N, CA, C and O atoms as a GROMACS GRO file, in nm:
protein
  444
    1MET      N    1   1.080   0.207  -0.795
    1MET     CA    2   0.952   0.153  -0.753
    1MET      C    3   0.836   0.219  -0.828
    1MET      O    4   0.735   0.154  -0.852
    2LEU      N    5   0.848   0.345  -0.863
    2LEU     CA    6   0.738   0.418  -0.924
    2LEU      C    7   0.688   0.351  -1.053
    2LEU      O    8   0.568   0.355  -1.082
    3ASN      N    9   0.776   0.290  -1.129
    3ASN     CA   10   0.733   0.229  -1.255
    3ASN      C   11   0.657   0.098  -1.234
    3ASN      O   12   0.598   0.047  -1.330
    4THR      N   13   0.657   0.042  -1.114
    4THR     CA   14   0.588  -0.086  -1.091
    4THR      C   15   0.450  -0.070  -1.028
    4THR      O   16   0.376  -0.168  -1.020
    5VAL      N   17   0.414   0.048  -0.982
    5VAL     CA   18   0.282   0.066  -0.919
    5VAL      C   19   0.187   0.130  -1.020
    5VAL      O   20   0.227   0.206  -1.108
    6GLN      N   21   0.059   0.096  -1.003
    6GLN     CA   22  -0.044   0.143  -1.096
    6GLN      C   23  -0.163   0.198  -1.019
    6GLN      O   24  -0.187   0.161  -0.904
    7ALA      N   25  -0.237   0.286  -1.084
    7ALA     CA   26  -0.360   0.338  -1.025
    7ALA      C   27  -0.448   0.221  -0.984
    7ALA      O   28  -0.463   0.124  -1.059
    8GLY      N   29  -0.507   0.230  -0.866
    8GLY     CA   30  -0.592   0.125  -0.812
    8GLY      C   31  -0.521   0.032  -0.716
    8GLY      O   32  -0.585  -0.043  -0.643
    9ASP      N   33  -0.386   0.038  -0.715
    9ASP     CA   34  -0.311  -0.046  -0.621
    9ASP      C   35  -0.340  -0.006  -0.477
    9ASP      O   36  -0.363   0.111  -0.447
   10CYS      N   37  -0.339  -0.104  -0.390
   10CYS     CA   38  -0.357  -0.081  -0.246
   10CYS      C   39  -0.229  -0.018  -0.191
   10CYS      O   40  -0.119  -0.062  -0.222
   11VAL      N   41  -0.245   0.085  -0.110
   11VAL     CA   42  -0.133   0.151  -0.044
   11VAL      C   43  -0.155   0.138   0.107
   11VAL      O   44  -0.261   0.175   0.158
   12LEU      N   45  -0.055   0.086   0.176
   12LEU     CA   46  -0.065   0.064   0.320
   12LEU      C   47   0.038   0.148   0.393
   12LEU      O   48   0.151   0.163   0.347
   13GLY      N   49  -0.002   0.203   0.505
   13GLY     CA   50   0.091   0.272   0.594
   13GLY      C   51   0.125   0.179   0.709
   13GLY      O   52   0.035   0.124   0.773
   14PHE      N   53   0.253   0.161   0.735
   14PHE     CA   54   0.299   0.065   0.834
   14PHE      C   55   0.394   0.133   0.931
   14PHE      O   56   0.493   0.192   0.890
   15PHE      N   57   0.364   0.124   1.060
   15PHE     CA   58   0.456   0.169   1.163
   15PHE      C   59   0.416   0.104   1.294
   15PHE      O   60   0.302   0.063   1.313
   16ASP      N   61   0.512   0.095   1.385
   16ASP     CA   62   0.491   0.028   1.515
   16ASP      C   63   0.441  -0.116   1.498
   16ASP      O   64   0.358  -0.163   1.576
   17PHE      N   65   0.493  -0.185   1.396
   17PHE     CA   66   0.460  -0.326   1.368
   17PHE      C   67   0.312  -0.350   1.343
   17PHE      O   68   0.260  -0.458   1.370
   18ARG      N   69   0.246  -0.247   1.290
   18ARG     CA   70   0.104  -0.257   1.257
   18ARG      C   71   0.079  -0.188   1.124
   18ARG      O   72   0.144  -0.088   1.091
   19TYR      N   73  -0.015  -0.242   1.048
   19TYR     CA   74  -0.066  -0.173   0.930
   19TYR      C   75  -0.170  -0.075   0.984
   19TYR      O   76  -0.269  -0.116   1.044
   20GLN      N   77  -0.146   0.055   0.961
   20GLN     CA   78  -0.230   0.155   1.028
   20GLN      C   79  -0.308   0.247   0.934
   20GLN      O   80  -0.398   0.319   0.977
   21ILE      N   81  -0.273   0.244   0.806
   21ILE     CA   82  -0.343   0.326   0.708
   21ILE      C   83  -0.365   0.242   0.582
   21ILE      O   84  -0.277   0.166   0.542
   22VAL      N   85  -0.481   0.255   0.522
   22VAL     CA   86  -0.507   0.191   0.394
   22VAL      C   87  -0.564   0.295   0.299
   22VAL      O   88  -0.645   0.380   0.339
   23SER      N   89  -0.521   0.289   0.176
   23SER     CA   90  -0.564   0.383   0.074
   23SER      C   91  -0.546   0.317  -0.062
   23SER      O   92  -0.504   0.202  -0.071
   24LYS      N   93  -0.580   0.390  -0.169
   24LYS     CA   94  -0.556   0.343  -0.305
   24LYS      C   95  -0.472   0.444  -0.379
   24LYS      O   96  -0.486   0.565  -0.359
   25LEU      N   97  -0.386   0.395  -0.464
   25LEU     CA   98  -0.307   0.482  -0.550
   25LEU      C   99  -0.399   0.536  -0.659
   25LEU      O  100  -0.467   0.459  -0.726
   26ILE      N  101  -0.400   0.667  -0.676
   26ILE     CA  102  -0.483   0.725  -0.782
   26ILE      C  103  -0.400   0.790  -0.892
   26ILE      O  104  -0.453   0.823  -0.998
   27GLY      N  105  -0.271   0.810  -0.867
   27GLY     CA  106  -0.185   0.867  -0.969
   27GLY      C  107  -0.040   0.869  -0.922
   27GLY      O  108  -0.010   0.843  -0.806
   28LYS      N  109   0.050   0.900  -1.016
   28LYS     CA  110   0.192   0.905  -0.983
   28LYS      C  111   0.262   1.000  -1.078
   28LYS      O  112   0.213   1.028  -1.188
   29ALA      N  113   0.377   1.050  -1.034
   29ALA     CA  114   0.454   1.142  -1.117
   29ALA      C  115   0.600   1.139  -1.074
   29ALA      O  116   0.633   1.100  -0.962
   30GLU      N  117   0.684   1.180  -1.164
   30GLU     CA  118   0.827   1.199  -1.135
   30GLU      C  119   0.853   1.346  -1.164
   30GLU      O  120   0.837   1.390  -1.278
   31ASN      N  121   0.894   1.422  -1.061
   31ASN     CA  122   0.908   1.565  -1.080
   31ASN      C  123   1.023   1.619  -0.996
   31ASN      O  124   1.007   1.643  -0.876
   32THR      N  125   1.138   1.638  -1.059
   32THR     CA  126   1.255   1.686  -0.985
   32THR      C  127   1.238   1.832  -0.943
   32THR      O  128   1.290   1.872  -0.838
   33GLY      N  129   1.167   1.912  -1.022
   33GLY     CA  130   1.142   2.052  -0.985
   33GLY      C  131   1.062   2.062  -0.856
   33GLY      O  132   1.095   2.141  -0.768
   34PHE      N  133   0.958   1.982  -0.846
   34PHE     CA  134   0.878   1.979  -0.723
   34PHE      C  135   0.962   1.934  -0.605
   34PHE      O  136   0.956   1.992  -0.497
   35ALA      N  137   1.042   1.830  -0.626
   35ALA     CA  138   1.128   1.778  -0.518
   35ALA      C  139   1.226   1.885  -0.471
   35ALA      O  140   1.249   1.901  -0.351
   36ASP      N  141   1.285   1.957  -0.565
   36ASP     CA  142   1.378   2.065  -0.528
   36ASP      C  143   1.311   2.169  -0.440
   36ASP      O  144   1.367   2.212  -0.339
   37LYS      N  145   1.190   2.209  -0.478
   37LYS     CA  146   1.118   2.311  -0.401
   37LYS      C  147   1.069   2.256  -0.266
   37LYS      O  148   1.072   2.327  -0.165
   38MET      N  149   1.025   2.132  -0.265
   38MET     CA  150   0.969   2.073  -0.144
   38MET      C  151   1.076   2.031  -0.044
   38MET      O  152   1.065   2.060   0.075
   39TRP      N  153   1.180   1.964  -0.093
   39TRP     CA  154   1.279   1.902  -0.005
   39TRP      C  155   1.416   1.969  -0.009
   39TRP      O  156   1.502   1.940   0.074
   40GLY      N  157   1.437   2.059  -0.106
   40GLY     CA  158   1.568   2.122  -0.118
   40GLY      C  159   1.668   2.039  -0.196
   40GLY      O  160   1.785   2.077  -0.208
   41SER      N  161   1.625   1.928  -0.250
   41SER     CA  162   1.707   1.844  -0.338
   41SER      C  163   1.612   1.762  -0.425
   41SER      O  164   1.492   1.756  -0.398
   42ASN      N  165   1.666   1.700  -0.529
   42ASN     CA  166   1.578   1.621  -0.616
   42ASN      C  167   1.586   1.472  -0.587
   42ASN      O  168   1.544   1.390  -0.669
   43SER      N  169   1.641   1.435  -0.472
   43SER     CA  170   1.655   1.293  -0.440
   43SER      C  171   1.522   1.224  -0.409
   43SER      O  172   1.514   1.101  -0.413
   44TRP      N  173   1.419   1.299  -0.378
   44TRP     CA  174   1.285   1.243  -0.352
   44TRP      C  175   1.188   1.294  -0.458
   44TRP      O  176   1.092   1.364  -0.426
   45SER      N  177   1.214   1.261  -0.583
   45SER     CA  178   1.135   1.317  -0.693
   45SER      C  179   1.015   1.231  -0.734
   45SER      O  180   0.933   1.275  -0.814
   46SER      N  181   1.003   1.111  -0.680
   46SER     CA  182   0.888   1.025  -0.709
   46SER      C  183   0.772   1.067  -0.620
   46SER      O  184   0.785   1.079  -0.499
   47ILE      N  185   0.658   1.089  -0.684
   47ILE     CA  186   0.539   1.136  -0.611
   47ILE      C  187   0.424   1.040  -0.640
   47ILE      O  188   0.401   1.002  -0.754
   48ILE      N  189   0.353   1.002  -0.536
   48ILE     CA  190   0.230   0.926  -0.557
   48ILE      C  191   0.113   1.004  -0.499
   48ILE      O  192   0.128   1.077  -0.401
   49PHE      N  193  -0.001   0.988  -0.559
   49PHE     CA  194  -0.125   1.051  -0.513
   49PHE      C  195  -0.216   0.938  -0.469
   49PHE      O  196  -0.236   0.840  -0.541
   50ILE      N  197  -0.272   0.951  -0.350
   50ILE     CA  198  -0.356   0.845  -0.295
   50ILE      C  199  -0.494   0.900  -0.260
   50ILE      O  200  -0.512   1.020  -0.241
   51SER      N  201  -0.590   0.808  -0.252
   51SER     CA  202  -0.722   0.846  -0.204
   51SER      C  203  -0.713   0.879  -0.055
   51SER      O  204  -0.610   0.855   0.008
   52LYS      N  205  -0.818   0.935   0.000
   52LYS     CA  206  -0.817   0.970   0.141
   52LYS      C  207  -0.786   0.846   0.225
   52LYS      O  208  -0.859   0.747   0.218
   53PRO      N  209  -0.678   0.850   0.303
   53PRO     CA  210  -0.641   0.733   0.384
   53PRO      C  211  -0.747   0.703   0.491
   53PRO      O  212  -0.811   0.793   0.545
   54ARG      N  213  -0.761   0.577   0.519
   54ARG     CA  214  -0.852   0.532   0.624
   54ARG      C  215  -0.768   0.463   0.731
   54ARG      O  216  -0.683   0.380   0.701
   55GLU      N  217  -0.793   0.498   0.855
   55GLU     CA  218  -0.719   0.436   0.966
   55GLU      C  219  -0.764   0.292   0.987
   55GLU      O  220  -0.883   0.261   0.984
   56ILE      N  221  -0.665   0.207   1.009
   56ILE     CA  222  -0.688   0.067   1.044
   56ILE      C  223  -0.589   0.033   1.154
   56ILE      O  224  -0.504   0.115   1.188
   57SER      N  225  -0.598  -0.083   1.210
   57SER     CA  226  -0.502  -0.127   1.310
   57SER      C  227  -0.490  -0.279   1.302
   57SER      O  228  -0.557  -0.353   1.374
   58ILE      N  229  -0.402  -0.323   1.211
   58ILE     CA  230  -0.384  -0.465   1.186
   58ILE      C  231  -0.242  -0.504   1.224
   58ILE      O  232  -0.147  -0.457   1.160
   59PRO      N  233  -0.224  -0.587   1.326
   59PRO     CA  234  -0.088  -0.631   1.360
   59PRO      C  235  -0.024  -0.704   1.242
   59PRO      O  236  -0.090  -0.780   1.172
   60ALA      N  237   0.104  -0.680   1.222
   60ALA     CA  238   0.176  -0.746   1.112
   60ALA      C  239   0.161  -0.897   1.120
   60ALA      O  240   0.154  -0.964   1.017
   61SER      N  241   0.157  -0.951   1.241
   61SER     CA  242   0.148  -1.096   1.259
   61SER      C  243   0.021  -1.156   1.197
   61SER      O  244   0.018  -1.275   1.166
   62GLU      N  245  -0.085  -1.075   1.178
   62GLU     CA  246  -0.210  -1.126   1.122
   62GLU      C  247  -0.204  -1.149   0.972
   62GLU      O  248  -0.287  -1.222   0.918
   63VAL      N  249  -0.108  -1.088   0.904
   63VAL     CA  250  -0.102  -1.103   0.759
   63VAL      C  251   0.027  -1.171   0.710
   63VAL      O  252   0.049  -1.183   0.590
   64VAL      N  253   0.112  -1.216   0.804
   64VAL     CA  254   0.228  -1.298   0.768
   64VAL      C  255   0.175  -1.437   0.736
   64VAL      O  256   0.094  -1.486   0.814
   65PRO      N  257   0.213  -1.503   0.631
   65PRO     CA  258   0.328  -1.480   0.544
   65PRO      C  259   0.295  -1.402   0.418
   65PRO      O  260   0.380  -1.392   0.328
   66TYR      N  261   0.175  -1.345   0.407
   66TYR     CA  262   0.138  -1.274   0.285
   66TYR      C  263   0.209  -1.139   0.272
   66TYR      O  264   0.252  -1.101   0.163
   67LEU      N  265   0.222  -1.069   0.382
   67LEU     CA  266   0.294  -0.941   0.384
   67LEU      C  267   0.407  -0.948   0.484
   67LEU      O  268   0.411  -1.037   0.569
   68CYS      N  269   0.498  -0.855   0.473
   68CYS     CA  270   0.616  -0.854   0.560
   68CYS      C  271   0.579  -0.817   0.704
   68CYS      O  272   0.476  -0.754   0.729
   69SER      N  273   0.664  -0.856   0.796
   69SER     CA  274   0.641  -0.823   0.937
   69SER      C  275   0.708  -0.691   0.975
   69SER      O  276   0.684  -0.639   1.084
   70THR      N  277   0.790  -0.636   0.886
   70THR     CA  278   0.853  -0.506   0.908
   70THR      C  279   0.900  -0.449   0.775
   70THR      O  280   0.920  -0.523   0.678
   71TYR      N  281   0.916  -0.317   0.769
   71TYR     CA  282   0.958  -0.248   0.646
   71TYR      C  283   1.057  -0.139   0.681
   71TYR      O  284   1.065  -0.093   0.794
   72ARG      N  285   1.133  -0.098   0.578
   72ARG     CA  286   1.219   0.020   0.587
   72ARG      C  287   1.195   0.103   0.462
   72ARG      O  288   1.244   0.070   0.355
   73GLY      N  289   1.119   0.210   0.477
   73GLY     CA  290   1.090   0.296   0.362
   73GLY      C  291   0.979   0.242   0.274
   73GLY      O  292   0.914   0.143   0.307
   74ALA      N  293   0.959   0.309   0.162
   74ALA     CA  294   0.856   0.267   0.066
   74ALA      C  295   0.899   0.136   0.002
   74ALA      O  296   1.011   0.123  -0.048
   75THR      N  297   0.810   0.040   0.003
   75THR     CA  298   0.842  -0.094  -0.045
   75THR      C  299   0.725  -0.150  -0.125
   75THR      O  300   0.609  -0.137  -0.085
   76ARG      N  301   0.756  -0.211  -0.237
   76ARG     CA  302   0.655  -0.284  -0.313
   76ARG      C  303   0.657  -0.428  -0.264
   76ARG      O  304   0.763  -0.482  -0.233
   77ILE      N  305   0.541  -0.489  -0.256
   77ILE     CA  306   0.532  -0.628  -0.213
   77ILE      C  307   0.593  -0.716  -0.323
   77ILE      O  308   0.563  -0.698  -0.441
   78GLY      N  309   0.677  -0.809  -0.285
   78GLY     CA  310   0.748  -0.895  -0.379
   78GLY      C  311   0.657  -0.986  -0.458
   78GLY      O  312   0.548  -1.021  -0.413
   79GLU      N  313   0.703  -1.025  -0.576
   79GLU     CA  314   0.624  -1.110  -0.666
   79GLU      C  315   0.583  -1.242  -0.604
   79GLU      O  316   0.471  -1.288  -0.625
   80GLN      N  317   0.672  -1.306  -0.526
   80GLN     CA  318   0.637  -1.434  -0.465
   80GLN      C  319   0.522  -1.417  -0.366
   80GLN      O  320   0.433  -1.502  -0.358
   81ARG      N  321   0.523  -1.309  -0.290
   81ARG     CA  322   0.412  -1.283  -0.197
   81ARG      C  323   0.283  -1.254  -0.273
   81ARG      O  324   0.176  -1.300  -0.234
   82ILE      N  325   0.293  -1.177  -0.381
   82ILE     CA  326   0.175  -1.147  -0.461
   82ILE      C  327   0.117  -1.275  -0.520
   82ILE      O  328  -0.005  -1.294  -0.519
   83GLU      N  329   0.202  -1.361  -0.573
   83GLU     CA  330   0.155  -1.489  -0.628
   83GLU      C  331   0.083  -1.572  -0.522
   83GLU      O  332  -0.020  -1.633  -0.550
   84LYS      N  333   0.137  -1.575  -0.400
   84LYS     CA  334   0.075  -1.650  -0.291
   84LYS      C  335  -0.062  -1.590  -0.254
   84LYS      O  336  -0.157  -1.664  -0.230
   85ILE      N  337  -0.070  -1.457  -0.252
   85ILE     CA  338  -0.198  -1.390  -0.222
   85ILE      C  339  -0.301  -1.426  -0.328
   85ILE      O  340  -0.414  -1.464  -0.295
   86VAL      N  341  -0.264  -1.414  -0.455
   86VAL     CA  342  -0.358  -1.444  -0.563
   86VAL      C  343  -0.399  -1.591  -0.561
   86VAL      O  344  -0.516  -1.623  -0.582
   87LYS      N  345  -0.305  -1.680  -0.535
   87LYS     CA  346  -0.336  -1.823  -0.528
   87LYS      C  347  -0.436  -1.852  -0.417
   87LYS      O  348  -0.530  -1.930  -0.437
   88ASN      N  349  -0.418  -1.789  -0.300
   88ASN     CA  350  -0.503  -1.822  -0.185
   88ASN      C  351  -0.631  -1.739  -0.173
   88ASN      O  352  -0.726  -1.782  -0.108
   89PHE      N  353  -0.634  -1.621  -0.235
   89PHE     CA  354  -0.751  -1.533  -0.220
   89PHE      C  355  -0.820  -1.502  -0.353
   89PHE      O  356  -0.930  -1.447  -0.354
   90GLY      N  357  -0.757  -1.536  -0.464
   90GLY     CA  358  -0.816  -1.511  -0.595
   90GLY      C  359  -0.772  -1.379  -0.657
   90GLY      O  360  -0.763  -1.368  -0.779
   91SER      N  361  -0.744  -1.278  -0.573
   91SER     CA  362  -0.700  -1.149  -0.624
   91SER      C  363  -0.643  -1.066  -0.509
   91SER      O  364  -0.668  -1.094  -0.391
   92ILE      N  365  -0.567  -0.965  -0.545
   92ILE     CA  366  -0.516  -0.870  -0.445
   92ILE      C  367  -0.634  -0.798  -0.380
   92ILE      O  368  -0.634  -0.776  -0.259
   93GLN      N  369  -0.734  -0.762  -0.461
   93GLN     CA  370  -0.850  -0.692  -0.409
   93GLN      C  371  -0.924  -0.774  -0.303
   93GLN      O  372  -0.967  -0.720  -0.202
   94ALA      N  373  -0.938  -0.904  -0.326
   94ALA     CA  374  -1.005  -0.991  -0.229
   94ALA      C  375  -0.924  -0.999  -0.099
   94ALA      O  376  -0.981  -1.000   0.010
   95PHE      N  377  -0.793  -1.004  -0.111
   95PHE     CA  378  -0.706  -1.005   0.007
   95PHE      C  379  -0.723  -0.874   0.086
   95PHE      O  380  -0.740  -0.877   0.208
   96CYS      N  381  -0.719  -0.761   0.016
   96CYS     CA  382  -0.735  -0.631   0.082
   96CYS      C  383  -0.872  -0.620   0.148
   96CYS      O  384  -0.886  -0.568   0.259
   97GLN      N  385  -0.973  -0.670   0.080
   97GLN     CA  386  -1.109  -0.669   0.136
   97GLN      C  387  -1.114  -0.749   0.266
   97GLN      O  388  -1.173  -0.704   0.364
   98LYS      N  389  -1.054  -0.865   0.267
   98LYS     CA  390  -1.058  -0.951   0.385
   98LYS      C  391  -0.984  -0.890   0.504
   98LYS      O  392  -1.037  -0.889   0.615
   99PHE      N  393  -0.864  -0.839   0.481
   99PHE     CA  394  -0.782  -0.796   0.593
   99PHE      C  395  -0.793  -0.648   0.626
   99PHE      O  396  -0.767  -0.609   0.740
  100PHE      N  397  -0.830  -0.564   0.531
  100PHE     CA  398  -0.822  -0.420   0.556
  100PHE      C  399  -0.953  -0.344   0.542
  100PHE      O  400  -0.952  -0.221   0.548
  101SER      N  401  -1.066  -0.414   0.523
  101SER     CA  402  -1.192  -0.342   0.509
  101SER      C  403  -1.248  -0.297   0.644
  101SER      O  404  -1.317  -0.195   0.651
  102GLY      N  405  -1.221  -0.371   0.750
  102GLY     CA  406  -1.271  -0.335   0.883
  102GLY      C  407  -1.405  -0.397   0.911
  102GLY      O  408  -1.482  -0.421   0.818
  103PRO      N  409  -1.435  -0.423   1.037
  103PRO     CA  410  -1.560  -0.491   1.074
  103PRO      C  411  -1.685  -0.410   1.043
  103PRO      O  412  -1.791  -0.467   1.020
  104ASP      N  413  -1.674  -0.277   1.042
  104ASP     CA  414  -1.792  -0.196   1.015
  104ASP      C  415  -1.807  -0.165   0.866
  104ASP      O  416  -1.896  -0.089   0.827
  105GLU      N  417  -1.721  -0.222   0.784
  105GLU     CA  418  -1.727  -0.196   0.641
  105GLU      C  419  -1.727  -0.326   0.562
  105GLU      O  420  -1.663  -0.334   0.456
  106THR      N  421  -1.795  -0.427   0.611
  106THR     CA  422  -1.788  -0.558   0.548
  106THR      C  423  -1.849  -0.560   0.409
  106THR      O  424  -1.817  -0.649   0.330
  107THR      N  425  -1.935  -0.465   0.378
  107THR     CA  426  -1.993  -0.462   0.243
  107THR      C  427  -1.916  -0.372   0.149
  107THR      O  428  -1.948  -0.365   0.030
  108ARG      N  429  -1.818  -0.303   0.200
  108ARG     CA  430  -1.738  -0.213   0.115
  108ARG      C  431  -1.659  -0.294   0.012
  108ARG      O  432  -1.591  -0.390   0.048
  109GLN      N  433  -1.668  -0.258  -0.110
  109GLN     CA  434  -1.595  -0.328  -0.216
  109GLN      C  435  -1.465  -0.256  -0.245
  109GLN      O  436  -1.461  -0.133  -0.249
  110TRP      N  437  -1.360  -0.331  -0.263
  110TRP     CA  438  -1.229  -0.276  -0.296
  110TRP      C  439  -1.222  -0.272  -0.448
  110TRP      O  440  -1.179  -0.369  -0.511
  111THR      N  441  -1.264  -0.159  -0.507
  111THR     CA  442  -1.267  -0.149  -0.655
  111THR      C  443  -1.172  -0.046  -0.704
  111THR      O  444  -1.161  -0.024  -0.824
   0.00000   0.00000   0.00000
């Protein structure tokens, strides 16, 4: 998955059937030495760096069929879903702005 994500991508935290954290990817690395020291093995050597997460509370049902209703582990959104988002909203950024900016941040731009 690490090779498919890029700086600026939207990163969502999902648990309890809700999208609860939103952030942006600012960097990534593959580092087995770090994984060995951190986890005691190198099986989790992919590292992402994100901007300060912001709490949100969006039920999964509000963004279906654009996003999944449940996840297991780190997951990239599939190409068919991305194509549908771009077709209906013009861009991933516009989709994120609509669903994840929050009512008190309506002027916040997802850049």
